[in-house]
N, C-alpha and C positions, 0 to 999 in steps of 0.2 A: 439376304440383305445386300443391296448395292447402293453405296453412298457416292455422290458426286457433287461437285461445286460448279455453279455456272452463273453467268450474268443473266439477269432477267431480260427477256425480250418481249415484244408486243404481244405475242401469242400466249405468253404465260401470265399476263396481267389478270384475267378473270380468275385463274386458279389462285393467284396471290391474294386477291381480295377475298376469296372464299376462305383462304388460310387465316387472314386477319379476323374474320368473323368467327371462325372456329376456335382460334387460339386466344383471341382477346375478347371480343364481344360483338354481338349483332349490332349493326348500325355504326361501327367504328368509323371515325372521320375519314380515313384513307380509302374507304370503300367508295367515296366520291371520286370519280375518275379525274375530274378537273383539278381537285386539290392534289391528288396523287401525281399527276403529270407535272403540275407546277413545282412540286417539291423535289421530284426525282428525275425530271427530264429537261424541263425548260428553265435551267438555272444559269447563273453567270459563268460557271465553269463547265458547262455542258460540252460534251464531245459529240457534236452532231446531234442525233436524236437518240443517243444511247441512254438506256435506263440505268440509273446509278443505284442499283440494288443487287446484292449478291444473294444467291439462293443455294440452299443445301437440299438435295433430293435424296430420299430413301426410296429407291426404285423410281416410280413415276410420280411420287407424292412429294410435295414441298414439306420439308421437315423443319426448316429454319430460314430466317432471312435477316439481312442487315442492310439498311439503306445508308447512303452517304451523299453529302452535298459538297462537290469539289468547289473550292474557293481560294482566293488569294489570302494568305495569312502574313501579317507583318510581324517580324521578330528580329530584334537587334538592329532595327532601322532598315532591314532588307525585306523585300517581298518574296515569299516562297510559296511553293505549291502545297496546299493543304486541303483538309476536308473536315466537315462535321459528320459524325456518325449518329444515326437516328434509327428508331424502329428496329431494335435488336430483339428479335423474337425467336424462341425455340419451342417446338411442340413439346408440352410437358411429358408426353409419353416417350420422348427421345432425348431427354435431358442428359442421360448417362453416356451419350455418344460423343460428347465433347464438340458438338457442332458450333456452339456459340464462339468459343475461342478460335476455332478453325476459320470461321468467316471473318472474325476480327483481324486475324493475321493476314488474310487475303487483302483486306482493305489497307491496313497500315503499311504494308510493303510498297504500296503505290504512291505514298505521299511523304513529304518531309516532316510535316506536322499533322497530327490528327487530334481532334478535340471532341469532347463529349460533355454535354450539359444535361443534368438531371438523372444520372444513373442511380438506381436504388442501391441499398446496402449490399445485396448479394452481387450485383454487377460491379460495384466498387471493389469488392474483395477479389473478384476474378481479374479485373483489369490491373489492380495493384500487383498481383502475382505475375502478370504479363509485362511488367515494366512500366506501367503508366504512372504518372505523377498525380497524386490526389491533392487538389488545392482547397479542399474543404467546401464549405457552403458559401454561396454568394450572399453578400450583405443585402438586406432588404430595407429600403427607406420608404416611409409612409407619411403622407400629409393628410390630415383630417380636415376636410372643408366644411363638414356639417356634423356636429357632435351627436345630435339625437339619432340620425340614421346610422352613424357609425356604431352607436351603442346597440342598435338592432342587429347589425352584422356581428357584433361581439357577443350577442345573446345575453346582454346585460341591461339592467335598468338605467345604468349610467356608466359611460365609458371613463375609465381611469386613464387619463392621458397626460403626459408630461407637460408642465407649463412652459411656454416658450418665451425666451427673453426677447425684448424688442430688437429688431434688426439694427446692427450698428450702422452709423452714418457712413456713406461711401463717398469717396472723392468724385467730384463731377468731372466727366470727360469733356474735353473741348469739342468732341465730335460724338454726340449721343448715339447710342446703339439704336437700331431700328429693326423691329421684329415683324416679319410678314409671314402669312400663311402661303404655302406653295402647293402646287399639285404634284410636282416632281422636283428632284434635285438635279442640278447641272454639274458641270465639271469642277466648279468651285468646291463642291463637297469633297471630291477626291483630293483636291489640293489642301483642304482643311485637314483631312486625316493624315496626309503625308507630311504636313507641317508639324502636327502634334507628335508623330512617330518618327521624325527624322533621325538620322544618325546621332547617337548620343542619348537618345530617349530610351527609357526602359518600359515604355508602353508597348504591349503586344496584343494581338487579337485579329479577328477577321478584318481585312482591309475594307474600310467604309468608303468604297468607291461609289460614284454616282450609279454605276451599273448595279452594284449590289443593293444599295439603298432603294432604288426604284423597283428592282425585282422583289425585294423583301416586303416593301410597304406599299408603294404606289400600285403595283401589279398583283397584289395578293388577291386570290380569287374569292375569298370569303369575308375578310375583315376590311373595314374602312378606317384607315389611319389618318390622323390629322398631322400634317407635316409643316414644320416651321423652319425658317432660316433667319438668322440675325446678321445684319450688315453694319459695319462702321465705315462711313464713307461708302466706297464701292467694294470693300473687302468683307468676305464671309468670315464671321468670327464665332458662330455657334449654329448648331442645327439640332432639331429634336423631332421625335415622332411619338404620338400616343394614340390610343383608341379608347372609346367609351364602351363599357360592357354593362348590360342590364342584368342584375342578379336574378337567377332563375326563381320564379315564383314570387318575386317582389318587384316594386317599382324603383328600388334603389339603384343608382348608377355609380359604377366604379371606373376610375381612370387607370389605364395600364400604360405607364410611361415605359417605352421600350428602347428609346434612343435619346441620348443626350451627350453631345460633344460641345465643348466650350473652351475657348482660349483665354478665359478670364484670369487663369493663373499666370498669364504673361505679365500681369500688372494691373493695379486698380484703375488705371486710366482707360482700360477697355470698357468699364461701366456696363457689364453684361446685364441685360434685362430679360434673358430668355426664360428662366424659371418663373419669375414673377408673371411674365406674360402667359406662360402655359397654365399656371394656376388660375389666373383671371379667365382664361378661355374655358378651363374645366368648370369653373363656377357657372359660367354662362351656359354650359352644356348640362347643368344640373348634377354634376359629379359630387358625391359625398366624400369619397376617399380616393386618393391616388397613391399608387405604389410604384417602386422602381427597384429592380434588382440590378446591381452593377458590381463587378469584381474590382474595378479601379477605384480605390479609396481616395484618390486625390480630389474627387468631387465632393467629399463629405462636408467640407466647410461651406461650400456654396449651397448644398442641399439643406443643411441645418439653418443657414441664414434665411432661407426661404420657407421654413416651416416643416421640413421633412424630419421625421424622428427615426433614429436608428436603434433605439433601446430595445433589445430583444424581448425583455419582459413585457413592455407595453405592446409591441407589435404582435406578440403571440396571441393576443386576444382576437385579432382579426384573421379570418381564414385566408388561405392561399388560393383556393379554387371556389368559383361561384356558379358553376354550371353542372350540377347544383352545388350549394355550399358544402364543402368537404373540409372538415377539421383534422383529418387523419394525417395530412401531409403538411409539414411546417417549414420546409426548406428546399432549396434547389442546389445540388452539388455540381462540381465542375472538375474535370480531369483532362490531362493532356498527355500525348505520346509524341515523342520526337525522335527522328533518325538523324537529326542535325545537331552537332555540337554547338552549344549556345551558352554564352556567359549569362544571358538573361534567365534561361531556364534554371541554371544552377543558382542564380542569385535572386530568385523571386521577382519576376517582372511585374509591373502593374498590368494585369490582364484585364483589358477592357472587354468584358463579357457581360451580355445582358440577356433578357428573355427574347430579344430579337435574334439571338444566335440559336443554332440547333433547331429544335421544333417545340420549344417550351411555350411560346405564345401561339397557341393553336386552338382549333375547335376541340372541345372535350369529346 
């Protein structure tokens, strides 16, 4: 037995895709070379054309892999070099060799902050022993736009859903907000994120620069996201992205909200209309249910005011996965690792983490 660790190169890609099919399943999404290249090579933090995948070899055979996406991370009001880790796979016949932790250490030593969304229970246990912080499960917010079809998704004759109080009256802004659909985000998006996470803020997460947002949404090779920007006068005050997903084997359409940034908490005079506009757009697209996973709880009031429910007992009736419907998974977990001393890490920052991070919003 001869074990070695190496960075993936172009010549090893076919063998890696064969590894995916053998270890995970035939037809796995990353066997699509376009998606694989988008996720692990053509990213905002790319170093030339380097593949961002670590491989463990047993002799000449791939025994394990770990992909990572280098990105800017905002923490304590500063921008640091970080990465999301994704596609952590070990050949079941070689689990006893400790290759998974070995690959993870290879990646974490390269970055000040490393993040992981969606690790399963076994992976969470391993990462906790390696010094990672476990932030639990991301809150899920759900808006039901059509009760009968939502009941079908819940496999029930009638959906038991919390009654919503009328939205409270909001102060009128002297300069009403204007929401527009856009094809791409511009530099104003970067300024919006930097304003929200400026020094003194306890919001942390992937820096939502225009470069990141356009790579993640406008340039996605498989999904078509609907992108929105809200302006007050000439100032960008909110942005959002969602996509419409048709449930496999049904005609029911589900909205997956993956991005929502809003400065409405700066004061009622901002008069934000973004969420109301998104739901109107989703209705026009025939969406029955829209959900949003977000670790930053400061948006809870705005989401509730616009009809999103966070009650775990109610939400549990609606599946998490729709390609096909899968009720075995009910939550998305989130963990972080840092080599950087941080007041925020020790004091529970508002982690702005959504399904747009990592690889959770992906083809099944």
